[in-house]
C-alpha positions as CSV (number, residue, x, y, z in Angstrom):
1,M,47.5,8.6,37.0
2,S,50.1,5.8,37.0
3,V,50.3,3.6,33.9
4,S,52.7,0.7,33.4
5,R,54.7,1.1,30.2
6,K,55.4,-2.7,30.2
7,K,51.7,-3.5,30.3
8,H,50.7,-1.1,27.6
9,I,52.9,-1.9,24.6
10,P,51.1,-1.7,21.3
11,R,50.2,-5.1,20.0
12,L,48.3,-4.0,16.9
13,I,48.4,-0.8,14.9
14,A,45.9,-0.1,12.1
15,W,47.6,2.3,9.8
16,E,45.4,4.1,7.2
17,V,48.2,4.5,4.6
18,T,45.8,6.2,2.2
19,R,42.1,7.1,2.1
20,Q,41.8,6.6,-1.6
21,C,39.5,3.6,-2.5
22,P,37.8,2.4,-5.7
23,L,34.6,1.5,-3.7
24,R,32.1,3.6,-1.8
25,C,30.9,1.2,0.8
26,R,27.7,2.0,2.8
27,H,29.4,1.5,6.1
28,C,32.8,3.1,5.4
29,R,34.3,4.6,8.5
30,A,36.5,6.9,6.3
31,S,33.8,7.9,3.8
32,A,36.5,7.1,1.3
33,A,36.4,7.9,-2.4
34,N,38.5,7.2,-5.5
35,I,40.3,10.5,-5.4
36,P,43.8,11.5,-4.3
37,Y,43.9,12.9,-0.7
38,E,46.2,15.7,0.4
39,G,48.5,15.4,3.4
40,E,49.3,11.7,3.3
41,L,52.7,10.5,4.5
42,S,55.4,10.3,1.9
43,T,57.4,7.1,1.5
44,D,60.3,8.5,3.6
45,E,57.9,9.6,6.3
46,C,56.4,6.1,6.3
47,F,59.8,4.6,6.8
48,R,60.6,7.0,9.7
49,L,57.3,6.2,11.4
50,L,58.1,2.5,11.1
51,D,61.5,3.1,12.6
52,N,60.0,4.8,15.6
53,I,57.4,2.1,16.2
54,A,60.0,-0.7,15.9
55,S,62.3,1.1,18.3
56,F,60.1,0.3,21.3
57,S,57.6,-2.4,20.2
58,K,57.0,-5.1,17.6
59,P,53.2,-4.9,16.9
60,I,51.3,-6.3,14.0
61,M,51.0,-3.5,11.5
62,I,47.7,-3.5,9.6
63,L,48.1,-1.6,6.4
64,T,44.6,-0.3,5.7
65,G,42.7,2.5,4.0
66,G,40.8,3.3,2.0
67,E,42.5,0.8,-0.2
68,P,46.2,0.4,0.7
69,M,46.9,-1.1,-2.7
70,A,46.1,2.3,-4.3
71,R,49.5,3.4,-3.1
72,E,52.2,2.5,-5.6
73,D,54.8,2.3,-2.8
74,I,52.8,0.0,-0.6
75,Y,55.2,-3.0,-1.3
76,E,58.2,-0.8,-0.3
77,I,56.5,0.2,2.9
78,A,55.6,-3.5,3.7
79,E,59.1,-4.6,2.9
80,Y,60.7,-2.0,5.1
81,G,58.4,-2.9,8.0
82,T,59.3,-6.5,7.5
83,S,63.0,-5.7,7.6
84,L,62.5,-4.1,11.0
85,G,60.9,-7.3,12.4
86,L,57.3,-6.1,12.3
87,R,54.5,-8.4,11.2
88,M,53.0,-6.7,8.2
89,V,49.4,-7.5,7.1
90,L,47.1,-5.8,4.7
91,A,43.3,-5.1,4.5
92,T,42.1,-5.0,0.9
93,C,38.7,-5.0,-0.9
94,G,40.3,-7.3,-3.5
95,V,39.3,-5.2,-6.5
96,L,42.9,-4.3,-7.5
97,M,44.4,-7.8,-6.9
98,N,46.0,-9.8,-9.7
99,K,48.7,-12.5,-9.9
100,E,51.5,-10.0,-10.2
101,N,50.7,-7.9,-7.1
102,T,49.7,-10.9,-5.1
103,R,53.3,-12.1,-5.6
104,K,54.6,-8.7,-4.7
105,M,52.7,-8.9,-1.4
106,I,54.3,-12.2,-0.5
107,D,57.8,-11.0,-1.6
108,S,57.4,-7.8,0.5
109,G,56.8,-9.9,3.6
110,I,53.0,-9.4,4.0
111,Q,52.0,-12.4,6.0
112,R,48.2,-12.2,5.8
113,I,45.5,-10.1,4.0
114,S,41.9,-9.6,5.0
115,L,39.0,-9.7,2.5
116,S,35.5,-8.5,3.3
117,L,32.3,-10.4,2.6
118,D,29.2,-8.6,3.7
119,G,26.8,-11.0,2.1
120,M,26.6,-14.6,1.1
121,D,26.0,-13.7,-2.6
122,D,26.6,-10.9,-5.1
123,K,23.1,-9.4,-4.5
124,T,23.8,-8.6,-0.8
125,H,27.5,-7.9,-1.0
126,D,27.4,-5.7,-4.1
127,D,24.5,-3.6,-2.6
128,F,26.5,-3.2,0.6
129,R,29.6,-2.2,-1.3
130,Q,27.7,-0.1,-3.8
131,E,29.6,-1.6,-6.7
132,K,28.5,-4.3,-9.1
133,G,31.1,-7.0,-9.4
134,A,32.5,-6.4,-5.8
135,F,31.5,-9.9,-4.7
136,A,33.2,-11.5,-7.8
137,A,36.3,-9.4,-7.0
138,V,36.5,-10.9,-3.5
139,M,36.0,-14.4,-4.9
140,N,38.8,-13.8,-7.4
141,A,41.1,-12.3,-4.7
142,A,40.5,-15.3,-2.5
143,K,41.4,-17.6,-5.4
144,L,44.6,-15.6,-6.1
145,A,45.7,-15.7,-2.4
146,R,44.9,-19.4,-2.0
147,E,46.8,-20.4,-5.2
148,A,49.8,-18.2,-4.2
149,G,49.9,-19.6,-0.6
150,L,49.0,-16.2,1.0
151,D,46.9,-16.6,4.2
152,F,43.7,-14.5,4.2
153,Q,40.9,-13.9,6.7
154,V,37.3,-12.9,5.9
155,N,35.7,-10.0,7.7
156,T,31.9,-9.2,7.8
157,T,30.4,-6.0,9.0
158,V,27.2,-7.2,10.8
159,T,24.0,-5.2,10.2
160,K,20.3,-6.0,9.9
161,L,20.9,-6.4,6.2
162,N,23.1,-9.5,6.6
163,Y,23.1,-10.9,10.2
164,L,20.6,-13.7,9.3
165,Q,23.2,-14.7,6.6
166,L,26.1,-15.1,9.0
167,E,26.0,-18.9,9.0
168,N,26.1,-18.9,5.2
169,I,28.9,-16.4,5.1
170,L,30.9,-18.4,7.6
171,D,30.4,-21.5,5.4
172,L,31.5,-19.6,2.4
173,A,34.6,-18.3,4.1
174,I,35.6,-21.8,5.0
175,D,34.8,-23.1,1.4
176,I,37.0,-20.4,-0.2
177,G,40.0,-21.2,2.1
178,A,40.0,-18.5,4.7
179,V,42.2,-19.2,7.8
180,S,39.9,-17.1,10.1
181,Y,36.5,-15.4,10.1
182,H,36.0,-12.0,11.9
183,P,32.4,-10.6,12.2
184,F,32.7,-6.8,12.8
185,L,29.7,-5.2,14.7
186,L,28.8,-2.0,12.9
187,V,29.9,1.2,14.6
188,P,27.9,4.2,13.1
189,T,30.7,6.5,12.1
190,G,31.7,8.0,8.7
191,R,29.2,6.8,6.1
192,G,28.2,4.3,8.7
193,K,26.1,7.0,10.3
194,E,23.7,6.7,7.4
195,M,23.3,3.0,8.3
196,A,22.4,3.6,12.0
197,E,18.9,2.3,11.2
198,Y,20.5,-1.0,10.1
199,E,22.4,-1.5,13.3
200,I,21.2,-4.6,15.1
201,D,19.6,-3.9,18.5
202,P,21.2,-4.9,21.8
203,A,19.2,-8.1,22.1
204,E,20.2,-9.2,18.6
205,Y,23.8,-8.1,19.4
206,E,23.8,-10.5,22.3
207,K,22.3,-13.3,20.2
208,V,24.9,-12.8,17.5
209,L,27.8,-12.9,20.0
210,T,26.4,-16.0,21.7
211,W,26.1,-17.6,18.3
212,V,29.8,-16.7,17.6
213,Y,30.8,-18.4,20.9
214,K,28.9,-21.6,20.2
215,K,30.1,-21.9,16.6
216,S,33.7,-21.2,17.6
217,L,33.8,-24.3,19.8
218,D,33.9,-26.6,16.7
219,L,35.2,-25.0,13.6
220,P,38.1,-25.8,11.3
221,I,39.2,-22.1,11.3
222,Q,39.4,-19.4,13.9
223,M,36.5,-17.1,14.5
224,K,36.9,-13.9,16.4
225,P,34.4,-11.0,16.7
226,T,35.7,-7.4,16.4
227,C,34.2,-4.1,17.7
228,A,32.2,-6.4,20.0
229,P,34.0,-6.1,23.4
230,H,31.3,-7.7,25.5
231,Y,31.9,-11.0,23.6
232,Y,34.6,-11.6,26.2
233,R,32.0,-11.2,28.9
234,I,29.7,-13.7,27.1
235,F,32.7,-16.0,26.5
236,R,33.4,-16.1,30.3
237,Q,29.8,-16.5,31.3
238,E,29.3,-19.4,28.9
239,E,32.5,-21.1,30.1
240,E,31.4,-20.6,33.7
241,K,28.1,-22.3,32.9
242,A,30.0,-25.2,31.4
243,G,32.1,-25.5,34.6
244,R,35.3,-24.6,32.8
245,K,37.9,-22.2,34.3
246,V,39.3,-19.8,31.7
247,S,43.1,-20.0,31.4
248,V,45.8,-19.5,28.9
249,E,46.6,-23.3,29.0
250,T,43.0,-24.2,28.0
251,H,41.7,-21.2,26.1
252,G,44.8,-19.7,24.4
253,L,44.4,-16.2,23.1
254,N,40.8,-15.9,24.2
255,A,42.1,-15.9,27.8
256,M,44.8,-13.3,27.1
257,T,43.0,-10.7,25.0
258,K,40.2,-8.4,25.9
259,G,37.3,-6.6,24.1
260,C,38.2,-3.0,23.5
261,M,42.0,-2.7,23.3
262,G,41.9,0.9,22.1
263,G,44.7,2.9,23.6
264,Q,45.8,-0.1,25.6
265,G,47.1,-2.7,23.1
266,F,45.7,-1.1,19.9
267,S,46.0,2.2,18.1
268,F,44.9,3.7,14.8
269,I,46.9,6.1,12.6
270,S,45.0,8.1,10.0
271,H,46.2,9.0,6.5
272,T,47.2,12.4,7.7
273,G,49.0,11.2,10.9
274,K,46.3,11.6,13.5
275,V,46.6,9.0,16.2
276,Q,43.4,7.6,17.7
277,I,42.4,4.8,20.0
278,C,40.7,3.2,17.1
279,G,39.4,4.0,13.6
280,F,35.9,4.7,14.9
281,L,36.6,7.2,17.6
282,E,37.7,10.4,15.9
283,E,39.1,12.1,19.0
284,A,42.8,12.8,18.5
285,A,45.4,11.5,20.9
286,G,48.1,13.3,18.9
287,N,49.4,13.8,15.4
288,I,52.7,12.2,14.3
289,K,53.1,14.7,11.4
290,K,53.3,17.5,13.9
291,N,55.7,15.9,16.4
292,G,58.4,14.5,14.2
293,L,56.8,11.1,13.5
294,D,57.2,10.2,17.2
295,F,54.4,7.6,17.7
296,Q,56.0,6.4,20.9
297,N,55.6,9.8,22.6
298,V,51.9,9.8,21.7
299,W,51.4,6.2,22.8
300,E,53.1,6.7,26.2
301,N,52.0,10.3,27.1
302,S,48.6,11.0,25.4
303,E,46.0,12.0,28.0
304,L,43.4,10.2,25.9
305,F,45.4,6.9,26.0
306,L,46.1,7.3,29.7
307,E,42.4,7.8,30.3
308,M,41.6,4.5,28.5
309,R,44.1,2.7,30.7
310,N,42.5,4.0,33.9
311,P,39.7,1.7,35.2
312,K,38.4,4.5,37.4
313,A,37.7,6.7,34.4
314,Y,34.9,4.4,33.1
315,E,31.4,5.6,33.8
316,G,28.0,4.1,34.3
317,K,27.7,0.3,34.7
318,C,31.0,-0.2,32.9
319,G,32.7,1.5,35.8
320,Y,31.7,-1.2,38.3
321,C,31.2,-4.2,36.1
322,R,33.2,-7.2,37.1
323,Y,34.0,-7.8,33.4
324,L,35.5,-4.3,32.8
325,G,39.0,-5.8,32.6
326,V,38.1,-8.2,29.8
327,C,35.5,-6.1,28.0
328,G,35.8,-2.3,28.4
329,G,32.8,-1.6,26.3
330,C,33.0,0.1,22.9
331,R,34.2,3.7,23.5
332,A,33.3,4.7,19.9
333,R,29.8,3.4,20.2
334,A,29.4,5.2,23.6
335,Y,30.6,8.4,22.0
336,A,28.2,8.0,19.0
337,E,25.3,7.5,21.4
338,T,26.0,9.9,24.2
339,G,28.8,12.3,23.1
340,N,30.9,10.9,26.0
341,Y,33.5,8.2,25.1
342,M,33.8,7.1,28.8
343,A,30.1,6.5,29.2
344,E,28.8,2.9,29.6
345,E,28.5,0.7,26.5
346,P,25.0,1.4,25.2
347,Y,24.6,-2.0,23.4
348,C,25.3,-4.2,26.4
349,I,22.3,-5.8,28.1
350,Y,24.3,-7.2,31.0
351,I,23.4,-5.6,34.4
352,P,26.3,-5.9,36.9
353,E,25.3,-7.2,40.3
354,N,28.2,-5.7,42.3
355,K,31.5,-3.9,42.0
356,G,34.7,-5.8,41.2
357,S,36.7,-7.1,38.3
358,A,36.8,-10.3,36.3
């Protein structure tokens, strides 16, 4: 199996710097709790990992959790990554933010944070996050970031509990000053397994992604779905209907990126050093705590990553879909549904007509 190293350089790495979190959200991939977790990387180990990553790539480093602000050394970690030329961003629930640590984020080089809004009001959001006052905390965090000049994006985990509110949540994200809006389609892992009954069905999934495409044509901020790989199939189908050829010159990043980048341009590192294609597929590609913090070796040689980069490894209709190269299907969702991460995407209603690639 031959894989081009140049083609497969990590562009984004989500790094779970801690699993500790003050919230117990219904959908949490990590099933996080507000307790200390054993086996997390020390400050020195974090620095050495960043050294290794920066030695062969310059990805966006997403400091996530849990709640990354639960680590007292998070600003040192961010500052060190910044000094290596890495773009450091941070995903927070907003509960721990205040003026002082918002300033620390900026001073450490963090260029953007993400805040989650899973409802248009406190009733929906607080129920989803299982914490009274969680909605107010996000509103306060957005105000702090806005006043300090720190860019923030808004994420929404889309379920049957809130998908009819998406228009309202988008409007709210714009009103509070977000620079982009990212709907995340629920993947039933971690505590999210308990929400499987709230996962929207494939037809609703298609409607939501078509809505995202149409809304994104005329918005003052960027909108990009996540964990929704066949959006890029829908995007191309809609552009073809409109008689527009998709190109970098006319469509920017939408023409360059693809749906599932797991193991190809994206990777996840757990709080204990386990390397995965994403946070939702628990299969290990390697463990950096067991190999001297050598992420590059895992990235370039892991059998799991190499499988993700091999078009011939994809099964079912994904294997012969002409949009495979721009979609790829959700490997975590395939695994959750079938126990086989290379199976066809179970939530895609598109039926390929013939073999080929987009």
